TORNU-698662 format. One record per residue (C-alpha): residue number from 1; residue in three letters; x, y, z. Coordinates in Angstrom, 2 decimals. Layout:
# TORNU-698662
{pt NUM 'ALA' {X Y Z}} ...
END
This chain:
# TORNU-698662
{pt 1 'MET' {0.00 0.00 0.00}} {pt 2 'ARG' {1.28 3.47 -0.87}} {pt 3 'VAL' {0.53 6.41 1.47}} {pt 4 'LEU' {1.06 10.04 0.52}} {pt 5 'ILE' {2.04 12.12 3.55}} {pt 6 'ALA' {1.42 15.85 3.15}} {pt 7 'GLU' {2.99 17.51 6.19}} {pt 8 'ASP' {5.10 20.67 6.22}} {pt 9 'GLU' {6.50 20.28 9.75}} {pt 10 'ARG' {9.71 18.23 9.53}} {pt 11 'LYS' {9.53 16.51 12.93}} {pt 12 'THR' {5.91 15.45 12.51}} {pt 13 'ARG' {6.59 14.32 8.93}} {pt 14 'SER' {9.51 12.14 10.06}} {pt 15 'MET' {7.41 10.58 12.80}} {pt 16 'LEU' {4.59 9.81 10.36}} {pt 17 'VAL' {6.99 8.29 7.83}} {pt 18 'GLU' {8.45 6.06 10.52}} {pt 19 'MET' {5.04 4.91 11.74}} {pt 20 'ILE' {3.67 4.27 8.26}} {pt 21 'THR' {6.72 2.35 7.06}} {pt 22 'SER' {6.54 0.24 10.24}} {pt 23 'LEU' {3.04 -0.74 9.06}} {pt 24 'GLY' {4.55 -2.08 5.84}} {pt 25 'CYS' {3.47 0.80 3.63}} {pt 26 'GLU' {5.44 2.77 1.05}} {pt 27 'THR' {5.44 6.55 1.49}} {pt 28 'VAL' {5.33 9.52 -0.86}} {pt 29 'ILE' {6.09 12.94 0.65}} {pt 30 'ALA' {4.54 16.34 -0.10}} {pt 31 'LEU' {5.37 19.58 1.72}} {pt 32 'THR' {2.45 21.68 0.43}} {pt 33 'GLY' {-1.17 21.15 -0.48}} {pt 34 'LEU' {-0.54 21.84 -4.16}} {pt 35 'GLU' {2.31 19.34 -4.22}} {pt 36 'ALA' {0.03 16.77 -2.55}} {pt 37 'VAL' {-2.59 17.17 -5.28}} {pt 38 'ARG' {0.05 16.95 -8.02}} {pt 39 'LEU' {1.64 13.83 -6.52}} {pt 40 'ALA' {-1.77 12.24 -5.95}} {pt 41 'GLN' {-2.53 12.71 -9.62}} {pt 42 'GLU' {0.88 11.42 -10.77}} {pt 43 'LYS' {1.52 8.56 -8.32}} {pt 44 'ARG' {-2.06 7.64 -7.34}} {pt 45 'PRO' {-1.33 6.48 -3.80}} {pt 46 'ASP' {-3.93 4.33 -2.03}} {pt 47 'VAL' {-4.17 6.67 0.97}} {pt 48 'LEU' {-3.61 10.40 1.41}} {pt 49 'LEU' {-2.67 11.69 4.85}} {pt 50 'LEU' {-3.16 15.47 4.68}} {pt 51 'ASP' {-2.28 18.02 7.33}} {pt 52 'GLY' {-5.22 20.37 7.72}} {pt 53 'LEU' {-3.09 23.52 7.54}} {pt 54 'LEU' {-0.64 23.04 4.68}} {pt 55 'PRO' {1.10 25.89 2.86}} {pt 56 'GLU' {-0.31 27.00 -0.51}} {pt 57 'LEU' {-3.49 24.94 -0.14}} {pt 58 'HIS' {-5.01 23.56 3.05}} {pt 59 'GLY' {-5.42 19.81 3.35}} {pt 60 'PHE' {-9.21 20.16 3.27}} {pt 61 'GLU' {-9.11 21.91 -0.11}} {pt 62 'ALA' {-6.52 19.43 -1.37}} {pt 63 'ALA' {-9.01 16.66 -0.51}} {pt 64 'ARG' {-11.67 18.43 -2.57}} {pt 65 'LEU' {-9.34 18.68 -5.58}} {pt 66 'VAL' {-8.25 15.05 -5.32}} {pt 67 'HIS' {-11.91 13.98 -5.37}} {pt 68 'ALA' {-12.18 15.71 -8.75}} {pt 69 'ILE' {-9.46 13.51 -10.33}} {pt 70 'PRO' {-11.24 11.12 -12.73}} {pt 71 'ASP' {-11.20 7.40 -11.93}} {pt 72 'TYR' {-9.28 7.84 -8.69}} {pt 73 'HIS' {-10.75 7.24 -5.25}} {pt 74 'PRO' {-8.07 7.12 -2.55}} {pt 75 'ARG' {-8.76 6.94 1.15}} {pt 76 'ILE' {-8.27 10.49 2.49}} {pt 77 'ILE' {-7.34 11.17 6.11}} {pt 78 'VAL' {-6.90 14.66 7.56}} {pt 79 'ILE' {-4.66 15.24 10.56}} {pt 80 'THR' {-4.85 18.42 12.61}} {pt 81 'ALA' {-3.53 20.07 15.72}} {pt 82 'VAL' {-5.88 23.03 15.44}} {pt 83 'TYR' {-9.37 21.78 14.56}} {pt 84 'LYS' {-9.87 19.46 17.54}} {pt 85 'ASP' {-13.56 19.93 18.29}} {pt 86 'GLY' {-15.87 17.16 17.07}} {pt 87 'ARG' {-17.85 19.60 14.92}} {pt 88 'TYR' {-14.78 20.10 12.72}} {pt 89 'GLU' {-14.57 16.37 12.08}} {pt 90 'LYS' {-18.25 16.24 11.13}} {pt 91 'GLU' {-17.79 19.21 8.81}} {pt 92 'ALA' {-14.68 17.69 7.22}} {pt 93 'ARG' {-16.48 14.41 6.56}} {pt 94 'ALA' {-19.60 16.11 5.18}} {pt 95 'THR' {-18.06 19.00 3.23}} {pt 96 'PHE' {-14.77 17.54 2.06}} {pt 97 'ASP' {-15.73 13.84 2.05}} {pt 98 'VAL' {-12.70 12.73 4.07}} {pt 99 'ASP' {-12.56 9.14 5.28}} {pt 100 'GLY' {-10.62 9.73 8.46}} {pt 101 'TYR' {-9.86 12.56 10.87}} {pt 102 'LEU' {-7.02 12.40 13.37}} {pt 103 'VAL' {-6.01 14.92 16.01}} {pt 104 'LYS' {-2.31 15.41 16.72}} {pt 105 'PRO' {-0.39 13.92 18.37}} {pt 106 'VAL' {-1.29 10.86 16.30}} {pt 107 'THR' {-0.70 7.40 17.73}} {pt 108 'ARG' {0.50 4.47 15.65}} {pt 109 'GLU' {-2.67 2.51 16.43}} {pt 110 'ALA' {-4.99 5.37 15.45}} {pt 111 'LEU' {-3.00 5.83 12.25}} {pt 112 'ARG' {-3.15 2.10 11.48}} {pt 113 'ALA' {-6.90 2.03 12.05}} {pt 114 'ALA' {-7.43 5.08 9.81}} {pt 115 'ILE' {-5.20 3.83 6.99}} {pt 116 'PHE' {-6.62 0.31 6.96}} {pt 117 'ASN' {-10.19 1.45 7.70}} {pt 118 'ASP' {-10.40 -0.67 10.86}} {pt 119 'ALA' {-12.73 1.86 12.49}} {pt 120 'GLY' {-15.20 2.00 9.59}} {pt 121 'ARG' {-16.29 5.14 7.85}} 
END
């Protein structure tokens, strides 16, 4: 399974890469929202892990653009340190059609469940 990680903060990005590779997944890295959309279109990863507040284009808007790519339906998970209230998760799922929503700091088990859809949609 290939997971695109869109995270601009180096320390968090390194931690996510380590956790995801320990789950047996390949990673693709993006530092901005626009780069995430471009790489999603080019590499077509199975899962996108998007930081909510990316430079150039927020992760929520990146999710919207990825949904517009023809014949491509990846699992999209948003991670955030800012939008922690449950209403933000409901809005993200309804408005941006994200499959998962994780609040930082992210645990390996929560990440595994979100990537492999163990918790359901």
